[in-house]
N, C-alpha and C positions, 0 to 999 in steps of 0.2 A: 542536586541533579547536575549531571555533566553537561557542559555547554555543547549544543549541537554543532556538528562540523560545519564550518562556514564555507560556502563556495568561493573560490578565488574569482576575482574580477576577470572577466574575459573567458571563463571556462566554456560557456555556451558558444562564444564566438570561435574559440579554438576548435571545438568539436565540429561546428558547422564548416569551417574552413577545411578541416580534415576530410569531411564527407564530400564537399564540392570539388576540392582540388586533388587530394591525394588518392582517395579510393572511391570514386563515384559509383563504382559497380561492385563494391564489396558485398559480403553476405547480408541478407535481410536481418538475420539474428543480431548482428553487430549494430545495425542501424536502429532496430527496435530497442536494444539495450541502451544505446546512447540517448535516444529520445526519452526513454524512461528515466535515465539518470538526470537529464535536464529538467524534466517535469518534477521529479522528486526534489531536486535542489531548489527549484522555485517555490515549492510548497514548504520545504524545510525552513527557508528564510522567513516566510510569512508566519509559520508556526512559532519559530524562535522568538519573534517579536512579542508573542503572547505567552512566552515561557512554557510552551508545549513541545515535547520532542516528537519527531516523526514516528518513532516506535510506539509512542502512546496513541498517536493519531490512528495508526494502523489498527490497534486493538479497539479503540473507541468506535471507529467506523463500523467494525464488525458488530460490536455490542449494540450500537444504535439500531441496527437492523434485527439482531437476534440476541437480545439480552438473556442471560442465564445459561450460557453455554458452559460446559466443563472446561477446565484448563486444557485438557487434551484436544477437545474440539476446537477451542480457540487457537491453539498452536497449528492445527491442521488448516484451519481457515486462513490464518495469516501466512502460512507457508514457512514457519520457523520452528526450530527445535524447542522442546519443552523447557529446557533450562533457560533459554532466552525469554520465553513467555513468563516463566516464574519470576525472573529478575524484573522484567517490565511491570508485571502485575504488582509485585511488592512495592515498587516505586509509585505506581498509580494509586495503590491503597494508602500509602503515606500522604499522598497529595489530596486524598479524599475523593478520588474519581470513581473508585470501585469498592465493593465489599465482596467477601467470599462467604458462601453459605453451603452447608450440607443440606441437601434436599431429600425428603422422604427417609426411608430406612437405609439407604446406601451410605455407609460411613466412609467409603473410599473416594467417591466422586465429590469434588468441591466445585460448586457452580459459581460463576462470576457474574455479578450484577452491578450495573451502573448505579451510583448514588445520584441524588438530585443534582449535585454539582457536576457530575460526569455527564448527565443527560443535558444539562443547561449549556455545556460547551458546544453542543451541536449547532446551536443558533449562531455562535461566534465563529466556529471553525469551518463549517461547510462552505460558507461564502468565500473563504480563502481558496479552497480547492476549486470552486466554480470560477473564481477570478483567474487562477492559473490556467484552467481550460480555455477561458476566453482569450487570454494572452497568447496561448499556444496556437489557437485556431484563427487568430486575427489575420484577415486577408486570404484565408483558405476558403475556396468556393464550397458551398453547401454540398454540391454533388461530389466533390472530392472527399469531404468528410464522410458522407454516406458510403462511398466506394472504399475508403480506408477501413471503416468499421466492418463492412462486409468482408473485406479481404482478411483482416485480422481475425474475425470470427471463423472464417473458413480455415485459416491456418491453425487456430486452436482446435477446431474439429478434426483436422487431419492429424495433428499431433496426439489428440486423445485417442483416435482410432489406432494410431501407431503404437501408443503405450499399451492399449488393451491387447493388440496383436502380439506385442513383445511379451506381455505377461502370459498369454495363452501358449506361446512358443516355449516358455520356460517350464511349463507344467508337464 
């Protein structure tokens, strides 16, 4: 397995300085992207200590909630292309986290199921994500967390409406 990319010391500090000093009023999309990158890096480091890649975490997290998805459904849920999913699933199968099965009479669709080993990882890995959330929210007032969630959900709703509107315009 390829070694996960390690965050350089000070990346989060550099990003924070950039936002506070250089571009305090830059676009929201950039701020959300940088916050996401910092959250991902923090989780990546913790997962790497347990020899789990972030890509595998992404698929396991989905399967812990909805085991037995097809590879195509899993790609869509993870927001990645099918070849990326195929490669990750191949590695996950080698590690004993998943198995592929044809279900019913449909010979084309291959469903992905967690093995006992893959399901057991949930107990060890979910606390790492919870820890990252606790670290990220340390010192942030509960009311601010609620307002941020409400704002981000409103942004997602606005973008979903815009996407639906754009699709109807193309027809």
